[in-house]
Structure formats: structure tokens, C-alpha cells
Backbone bond lengths (Angstrom), bond angles and torsions (degrees), N, CA, C in turn:
res aa  C-N    CA-C-N  psi(-1)  N-CA   C-N-CA  omega(-1)  CA-C   N-CA-C  phi
1 M - - - 1.461 - - 1.524 111.04 -
2 Q 1.316 117.39 -41.11 1.461 121.43 -179.78 1.527 111.14 -60.61
3 N 1.328 117.68 -39.53 1.453 122.08 -178.98 1.530 111.32 -62.77
4 K 1.347 117.05 -41.76 1.468 120.39 177.97 1.529 110.85 -63.02
5 K 1.325 116.05 -39.60 1.461 120.47 179.11 1.532 109.72 -63.72
6 N 1.310 116.83 -44.10 1.464 121.04 -179.92 1.522 111.73 -63.42
7 K 1.324 117.53 -30.79 1.462 120.46 178.40 1.529 111.52 -80.64
8 F 1.326 117.72 -23.13 1.459 121.86 -179.41 1.526 112.17 -79.31
9 V 1.310 117.27 -34.98 1.469 122.32 -176.71 1.531 112.22 -55.19
10 P 1.342 119.32 -44.48 1.468 118.06 178.93 1.532 113.45 -60.08
11 F 1.328 117.78 -32.34 1.467 119.90 178.10 1.523 109.97 -61.89
12 V 1.310 116.74 -46.58 1.464 121.20 179.71 1.530 110.19 -63.61
13 L 1.318 116.13 -48.16 1.470 120.07 -176.98 1.527 112.29 -65.45
14 F 1.324 117.42 -43.83 1.463 119.59 -178.88 1.526 112.12 -69.47
15 V 1.310 117.52 -39.46 1.472 118.88 178.87 1.524 109.93 -66.79
16 I 1.319 117.60 -49.05 1.473 120.54 179.98 1.526 110.45 -63.31
17 G 1.324 116.81 -43.43 1.466 120.16 179.83 1.513 112.70 -61.68
18 T 1.325 116.39 -43.49 1.463 120.28 -179.95 1.528 110.65 -66.60
19 E 1.329 116.34 -42.75 1.466 120.15 177.21 1.535 110.50 -61.60
20 L 1.322 117.27 -40.27 1.469 121.11 179.23 1.522 111.87 -63.53
21 V 1.318 117.40 -39.87 1.464 120.74 177.66 1.527 109.31 -58.37
22 G 1.319 116.79 -46.91 1.460 120.43 178.56 1.518 112.58 -64.09
23 Y 1.316 116.16 -41.93 1.467 120.77 -179.15 1.527 111.60 -64.93
24 I 1.318 117.05 -46.31 1.470 120.87 -179.35 1.531 110.13 -65.00
25 S 1.314 116.51 -40.76 1.461 120.06 177.48 1.529 110.77 -59.97
26 S 1.321 116.12 -43.69 1.467 118.63 179.92 1.527 111.64 -66.88
27 L 1.327 117.39 -36.33 1.472 120.18 176.43 1.525 111.43 -62.12
28 L 1.324 116.17 -40.32 1.461 120.62 -178.89 1.532 112.63 -76.23
29 S 1.313 116.78 -8.26 1.466 120.97 -177.64 1.518 113.16 -94.02
30 G 1.312 118.08 -6.15 1.457 120.81 -178.89 1.516 111.17 87.88
31 D 1.315 116.41 -160.76 1.467 122.33 -178.29 1.533 108.86 -79.70
32 I 1.310 115.66 87.28 1.466 121.27 -174.62 1.521 111.40 -61.40
33 S 1.322 118.13 -43.79 1.471 119.81 -176.52 1.524 111.32 -63.30
34 Q 1.321 117.17 -40.23 1.465 119.97 178.66 1.531 110.26 -68.14
35 K 1.313 117.71 -43.47 1.460 121.18 -179.84 1.534 111.09 -65.09
36 Y 1.328 116.64 -39.95 1.467 120.64 179.38 1.533 109.87 -64.49
37 A 1.324 117.23 -41.47 1.471 121.50 -179.36 1.524 111.64 -61.40
38 Q 1.325 117.84 -29.72 1.460 121.65 -177.09 1.532 113.71 -86.90
39 L 1.321 117.50 -7.92 1.464 120.26 -177.48 1.522 111.80 -76.76
40 N 1.332 115.21 148.59 1.450 121.40 169.70 1.526 105.51 -84.09
41 K 1.350 116.29 112.48 1.460 120.88 -169.46 1.528 112.37 -108.18
42 P 1.341 115.58 151.72 1.462 119.89 177.24 1.531 111.22 -75.66
43 P 1.347 116.83 170.63 1.473 119.72 176.86 1.531 110.92 -57.41
44 F 1.319 115.37 153.60 1.470 124.44 178.35 1.530 113.49 70.66
45 S 1.321 116.98 14.81 1.463 119.87 176.27 1.521 109.19 -71.11
46 P 1.322 117.13 129.00 1.468 119.23 -179.12 1.527 112.22 -76.87
47 A 1.308 114.65 164.64 1.461 120.47 174.13 1.529 108.37 -64.86
48 G 1.304 116.55 145.24 1.454 121.93 -177.14 1.526 113.95 -57.62
49 Q 1.336 116.87 -32.15 1.458 120.76 -178.80 1.531 112.17 -63.00
50 L 1.310 117.27 -25.34 1.461 121.18 -177.86 1.529 111.82 -63.49
51 F 1.323 117.29 -33.82 1.466 120.70 -177.56 1.528 111.96 -62.88
52 G 1.323 116.32 -39.19 1.460 120.59 179.15 1.516 113.57 -68.18
53 I 1.318 116.87 -17.69 1.457 121.87 176.40 1.530 110.32 -91.56
54 V 1.323 116.11 -45.38 1.467 121.47 -173.00 1.521 112.34 -70.64
55 W 1.334 117.87 -47.35 1.463 119.57 -173.70 1.525 114.05 -59.61
56 P 1.328 120.62 -46.70 1.473 118.77 178.34 1.536 112.82 -60.05
57 I 1.328 116.66 -35.77 1.468 119.82 177.90 1.523 109.96 -67.04
58 L 1.328 116.88 -44.78 1.465 120.24 178.75 1.523 111.23 -62.52
59 Y 1.330 117.01 -43.83 1.465 120.54 179.52 1.531 110.89 -62.91
60 A 1.316 117.73 -39.27 1.467 120.34 177.77 1.532 110.45 -63.32
61 G 1.322 116.18 -45.17 1.469 119.88 177.70 1.515 111.96 -60.70
62 M 1.330 115.90 -41.53 1.468 120.24 178.08 1.530 110.72 -62.86
63 G 1.330 116.92 -42.71 1.455 121.25 -179.53 1.527 111.97 -64.70
64 I 1.320 116.04 -41.79 1.466 119.94 177.83 1.533 109.94 -65.01
65 A 1.331 116.04 -44.16 1.468 120.47 -179.08 1.520 111.72 -60.15
66 V 1.311 117.38 -45.68 1.471 119.68 -178.04 1.527 110.64 -71.56
67 A 1.319 118.31 -30.79 1.466 120.40 176.81 1.533 110.78 -66.19
68 I 1.324 116.24 -40.13 1.471 119.96 176.87 1.524 109.63 -59.09
69 V 1.327 115.68 -46.68 1.465 120.65 -179.40 1.530 110.17 -65.96
70 Y 1.300 117.47 -43.40 1.470 122.13 179.38 1.535 110.75 -57.07
71 N 1.315 116.28 -43.75 1.467 121.07 -177.33 1.528 112.89 -65.50
72 Q 1.311 117.87 -16.85 1.466 119.66 178.69 1.527 111.75 -75.03
73 N 1.328 116.85 -24.70 1.466 122.78 173.32 1.537 113.40 48.81
74 T 1.336 114.98 53.91 1.468 121.11 177.13 1.523 108.93 -118.21
75 I 1.299 116.67 172.25 1.467 120.98 175.26 1.526 109.62 -59.83
76 E 1.337 116.19 -42.39 1.467 120.61 179.91 1.529 111.34 -64.73
77 S 1.323 116.53 -39.68 1.465 118.51 -178.89 1.529 110.81 -68.79
78 K 1.324 116.85 -34.57 1.476 119.57 176.65 1.524 110.33 -66.35
79 Q 1.324 117.24 -37.14 1.470 121.46 176.11 1.534 109.92 -64.82
80 A 1.318 116.18 -42.55 1.469 120.63 178.55 1.523 111.09 -60.98
81 L 1.336 117.37 -38.35 1.465 120.70 179.10 1.528 111.06 -60.41
82 K 1.314 117.23 -39.58 1.470 120.44 178.36 1.523 110.26 -60.81
83 W 1.330 116.00 -45.76 1.462 119.80 179.69 1.519 111.37 -67.59
84 Y 1.328 117.14 -35.56 1.461 120.84 177.75 1.528 110.81 -60.75
85 F 1.330 115.88 -48.41 1.464 118.98 -177.98 1.529 111.83 -70.00
86 M 1.324 117.69 -30.96 1.474 119.87 175.18 1.519 110.19 -63.43
87 Q 1.332 116.51 -49.90 1.463 118.67 -178.17 1.518 111.25 -66.26
88 L 1.342 117.71 -35.52 1.456 120.08 179.48 1.525 111.04 -66.27
89 S 1.325 116.76 -35.62 1.469 121.29 176.38 1.527 110.72 -64.95
90 V 1.306 116.47 -43.71 1.466 120.34 178.52 1.527 109.53 -65.12
91 N 1.329 116.71 -42.66 1.459 121.38 177.08 1.529 110.57 -56.41
92 F 1.321 116.92 -42.67 1.456 122.52 -178.99 1.532 111.40 -55.26
93 F 1.318 116.92 -41.60 1.469 120.27 -173.93 1.522 113.97 -82.63
94 W 1.335 118.48 -18.22 1.454 118.90 -174.90 1.529 112.52 -60.33
95 S 1.319 118.23 -53.17 1.476 118.93 -175.52 1.525 111.76 -66.77
96 I 1.320 116.51 -29.72 1.469 119.62 176.56 1.530 109.41 -65.29
97 L 1.308 116.40 -44.52 1.470 120.49 178.57 1.526 111.30 -67.19
98 F 1.327 116.53 -45.05 1.460 120.43 -174.62 1.525 112.29 -73.67
99 F 1.316 117.20 -52.60 1.464 120.59 -175.74 1.522 112.71 -91.73
100 G 1.314 117.28 -45.29 1.455 120.66 -175.92 1.514 113.54 -68.89
101 L 1.329 115.47 -46.02 1.468 120.57 -176.14 1.531 113.37 -104.90
102 T 1.307 117.13 -4.41 1.479 125.20 -176.47 1.539 112.76 47.75
103 L 1.309 115.25 40.91 1.472 121.69 175.39 1.526 107.55 -96.79
104 H 1.323 115.84 73.54 1.461 120.98 -171.48 1.521 113.39 -62.84
105 W 1.309 118.65 -38.32 1.470 120.34 -179.70 1.524 111.19 -72.60
106 V 1.311 117.22 -39.05 1.469 120.56 176.24 1.531 108.92 -65.59
107 A 1.322 116.45 -42.45 1.464 120.80 178.17 1.529 110.51 -61.00
108 L 1.325 117.35 -36.97 1.464 120.61 177.54 1.529 110.65 -62.27
109 L 1.311 116.59 -44.29 1.465 120.21 177.74 1.533 110.52 -60.50
110 V 1.321 116.59 -43.90 1.465 121.52 178.21 1.529 110.33 -62.23
111 L 1.312 116.68 -38.99 1.461 120.95 -179.88 1.528 111.60 -67.99
112 V 1.313 117.49 -37.58 1.466 120.33 176.28 1.534 109.61 -64.37
113 I 1.314 116.59 -40.83 1.470 120.30 175.95 1.529 109.33 -61.78
114 L 1.323 117.04 -42.35 1.461 121.21 178.34 1.531 110.82 -61.66
115 D 1.322 116.94 -42.83 1.469 120.87 177.42 1.525 110.77 -55.70
116 I 1.318 115.95 -45.40 1.475 121.51 -178.72 1.524 110.41 -66.03
117 L 1.326 116.77 -46.16 1.465 120.51 -179.73 1.527 111.58 -60.97
118 V 1.314 116.88 -44.36 1.463 120.28 -178.68 1.530 109.96 -69.83
119 G 1.320 117.24 -37.76 1.462 119.69 175.42 1.516 111.57 -59.19
120 Y 1.327 116.50 -42.90 1.460 120.73 178.24 1.532 110.79 -67.89
121 L 1.327 116.42 -41.03 1.466 120.27 177.15 1.528 110.22 -59.19
122 L 1.308 116.96 -41.40 1.465 120.34 178.20 1.524 111.49 -62.47
123 A 1.327 116.67 -39.56 1.467 119.81 177.72 1.526 110.45 -61.77
124 I 1.326 116.99 -40.00 1.468 121.25 177.32 1.527 110.00 -66.37
125 Y 1.335 116.44 -46.80 1.461 120.47 179.55 1.527 110.79 -58.57
126 F 1.319 117.07 -40.05 1.462 120.92 -177.76 1.527 110.87 -58.09
127 K 1.321 115.99 -36.19 1.468 120.79 178.97 1.525 111.98 -76.38
128 I 1.322 116.71 -30.84 1.468 121.15 -173.46 1.531 112.09 -90.33
129 N 1.348 115.71 -50.34 1.455 120.15 -173.25 1.524 109.55 -156.35
130 K 1.304 116.83 116.75 1.473 121.31 -176.33 1.530 112.08 -64.98
131 L 1.321 117.96 -34.84 1.467 119.44 179.02 1.524 110.50 -63.56
132 S 1.316 117.26 -41.51 1.466 120.36 176.85 1.520 110.48 -61.09
133 F 1.318 116.29 -40.23 1.461 120.82 176.33 1.531 110.53 -58.46
134 W 1.332 116.68 -51.24 1.469 120.50 -176.26 1.526 112.43 -68.01
135 L 1.325 117.49 -31.40 1.466 120.26 177.44 1.528 112.05 -71.32
136 T 1.329 116.77 -24.73 1.467 121.36 -176.96 1.531 112.05 -96.97
137 L 1.309 118.11 -21.88 1.468 121.19 -178.59 1.540 113.26 -55.40
138 P 1.335 120.24 -42.65 1.474 118.82 177.84 1.539 112.50 -59.18
139 Y 1.306 116.94 -32.88 1.467 121.65 176.70 1.524 110.14 -62.04
140 L 1.329 117.39 -46.38 1.468 119.61 177.85 1.523 110.70 -61.45
141 I 1.308 116.87 -44.74 1.476 120.30 179.47 1.531 109.90 -59.50
142 W 1.328 116.61 -43.46 1.472 120.71 -178.89 1.533 111.52 -65.18
143 I 1.318 117.72 -43.11 1.462 118.32 -178.69 1.530 111.46 -73.34
144 L 1.325 117.82 -26.93 1.476 119.29 172.52 1.532 109.35 -65.88
145 F 1.319 116.13 -40.26 1.463 120.21 175.22 1.530 110.23 -64.68
146 A 1.329 116.75 -39.98 1.469 121.07 176.80 1.524 110.95 -62.84
147 T 1.328 116.87 -33.64 1.470 120.52 177.00 1.525 109.81 -63.54
148 Y 1.324 116.54 -44.01 1.461 120.86 175.59 1.532 110.75 -59.28
149 L 1.331 116.77 -46.72 1.463 120.40 -179.60 1.527 111.07 -63.24
150 N 1.316 116.73 -44.66 1.469 122.07 179.57 1.522 110.05 -59.34
151 L 1.321 116.87 -47.60 1.469 120.55 178.54 1.522 110.64 -60.67
152 G 1.318 116.57 -47.06 1.448 120.33 -179.79 1.524 112.36 -59.95
153 I 1.293 116.74 -43.61 1.478 120.86 179.37 1.514 110.65 -66.26
154 A 1.327 117.09 -41.95 1.477 120.28 179.30 1.532 109.81 -62.52
155 L 1.318 117.68 -40.89 1.468 120.98 -179.50 1.528 111.79 -70.12
156 L 1.319 117.53 -34.24 1.459 121.38 -177.41 1.524 113.62 -84.16
157 K 1.305 117.08 -7.34 1.471 121.09 -177.95 1.509 111.55 -67.39
């Protein structure tokens, strides 16, 4: 019973921690929904309300995925953790740059770096645990879409 409890704790900590990173980043970015509504957006831009639904789901999936990998306690899983925290750090700064500081071109560069980091993380996850890969894949798809939106907004500014 103790072993199951020890394996469950990382799920709680990683999900809450990942959600907190997103929440704190959004707090430091100002009124994101108001700023998003005022932007000149490219085609296929979603309604602002969608972001408040999608991001918590993506963060939960990311937290579960990294907890699965963490619980494997291998050399590969420790390497994956480094990449996870790198990409999460980059993710943290994107909305601050884009919404808080309105540095759309700098934010685009950061987002491209994030795309690469998450792509590499997925390659690592694929080797370690397929469920972690599948739980994180929607995040990559979403940030690739965000890259398109960021580029479109920067060009239309």
C-alpha cells in the first residue's frame, strides 16, 4: 500500500505544479482576455474563452505524463525531466512576453524554441512511455497552432 501512495504523490505534485506555472504566468501577463480581444488576429483564430478551457486540460495532461515518466526512475526518465522543466520554463515566459510586454516578435522566437523543446521531449517520451507521449502530443499541436497565431498577429500589427 505504501508503494502505491508513493507513486501517486508525484501525479498530484506534477499536475498542481504545472497548473501553477500556467496560472502564475497568466497573472503576470495582465488581462489576457481583454488584450487578446483587442488584437488584429489571423484567420482561424479561436474565441478567447477557448484558451481558459484548453490550457488547464493541457497542463493536466502534461503533469500526468511527466509523473508517469518520473515514476519509472531510470536514467532516461531523469533526462526527460530536465527537458520537461526546460520547456515548462520557456512556456512560462511566453505569455508574459506576448501579452504582458507585447513583444510579439520576441514571443514568436520563444514559441519556436518551445516547439523544438516539446518536439524533442515527445521523442524522449516515445522511447520511455507511449502514454506520456500521447498525453503530451495535444500540447505540441496546440503550441504549433499558437505559433501560427503569434506569427499572424505579429505580421498584422
